[in-house]
C-alpha positions as CSV (number, residue, x, y, z in Angstrom):
1,M,15.6,12.2,7.1
2,K,12.6,13.0,9.0
3,S,9.2,10.4,9.1
4,C,6.9,12.8,7.2
5,H,8.4,12.5,3.3
6,D,7.7,14.8,0.1
7,T,9.0,11.5,-2.4
8,T,11.2,8.5,-1.9
9,L,13.7,7.1,-3.3
10,K,13.9,4.0,-5.8
11,I,17.2,2.1,-5.1
12,K,18.5,-0.6,-6.9
13,V,19.8,-3.3,-5.1
14,F,22.2,-6.6,-6.0
15,G,24.3,-9.3,-5.0
16,I,23.8,-10.1,-1.0
17,V,21.9,-7.2,-0.2
18,R,19.0,-8.8,-2.6
19,E,19.6,-11.8,-1.1
20,K,19.0,-10.4,2.4
21,L,16.2,-8.3,0.9
22,K,14.6,-10.9,-1.0
23,S,13.7,-7.9,-3.2
24,D,15.8,-5.9,-5.7
25,T,14.6,-2.5,-4.9
26,L,14.3,-0.4,-1.8
27,N,12.2,2.3,-1.6
28,I,13.4,5.3,1.2
29,P,11.5,8.6,1.7
30,I,13.1,11.6,1.9
31,N,11.9,15.1,3.2
32,N,13.3,17.0,0.9
33,N,14.6,17.6,-3.3
34,S,17.7,16.2,-2.5
35,V,19.9,14.0,-0.1
36,S,23.3,12.7,0.3
37,L,24.2,9.9,-0.3
38,E,25.9,9.8,3.6
39,E,22.3,10.0,5.0
40,I,21.1,7.7,2.8
41,K,24.1,5.2,4.3
42,K,22.5,6.1,7.5
43,Y,19.4,5.6,7.5
44,L,20.1,1.7,5.3
45,K,22.1,0.8,8.3
46,E,19.6,2.5,11.2
47,F,16.5,0.1,9.2
48,Y,18.4,-2.6,7.8
49,P,21.0,-3.3,10.7
50,Y,22.9,-6.6,8.7
51,L,24.2,-3.5,6.4
52,S,26.1,-2.4,9.5
53,K,28.2,-5.8,9.6
54,N,31.5,-5.4,8.4
55,E,31.3,-8.3,6.0
56,I,28.6,-6.7,4.0
57,N,30.5,-3.5,2.5
58,F,28.6,-1.6,-0.8
59,V,29.0,1.3,-3.1
60,F,26.4,3.4,-4.4
61,A,26.1,3.9,-8.4
62,I,24.4,7.4,-9.2
63,N,23.3,6.9,-12.9
64,K,25.6,4.1,-13.6
65,V,28.7,6.0,-12.2
66,I,30.3,4.6,-8.8
67,R,30.1,7.8,-6.2
68,N,31.6,8.8,-3.2
69,E,29.2,9.5,0.1
70,N,29.7,13.5,-0.7
71,V,26.9,13.5,-3.2
72,N,23.4,14.4,-3.4
73,V,20.8,12.5,-5.2
74,T,17.0,13.3,-6.2
75,S,14.0,11.1,-7.1
76,S,15.0,11.4,-10.9
77,D,18.4,9.9,-10.2
78,E,19.0,5.9,-10.8
79,I,20.9,4.8,-7.7
80,A,22.1,1.4,-7.2
81,L,23.7,0.1,-4.3
82,I,26.4,-2.3,-5.1
83,P,28.3,-5.0,-3.0
84,P,32.0,-5.7,-3.8
85,I,32.0,-7.4,-7.1
86,S,34.8,-10.3,-7.5
87,G,36.0,-11.6,-10.7
88,G,38.6,-13.9,-12.5
């Protein structure tokens, strides 16, 4: 992702990531119509270093479906960053 961008991805965040950001959304600039989740993850870890720490793992949900990093997304997709969830 370059500094010059055409559009912005809105990413919903939950759990510990939301607590750290003190916000429930992230806005990520992109320079193409689509970007891979791998590129987004790399960007997030660069600009939000605490996401690189081993104790903060997360997955992406695209349009309410957990996806792997080989998927491209666009600004029209609903993107969520979800930390591990435990239950009983």
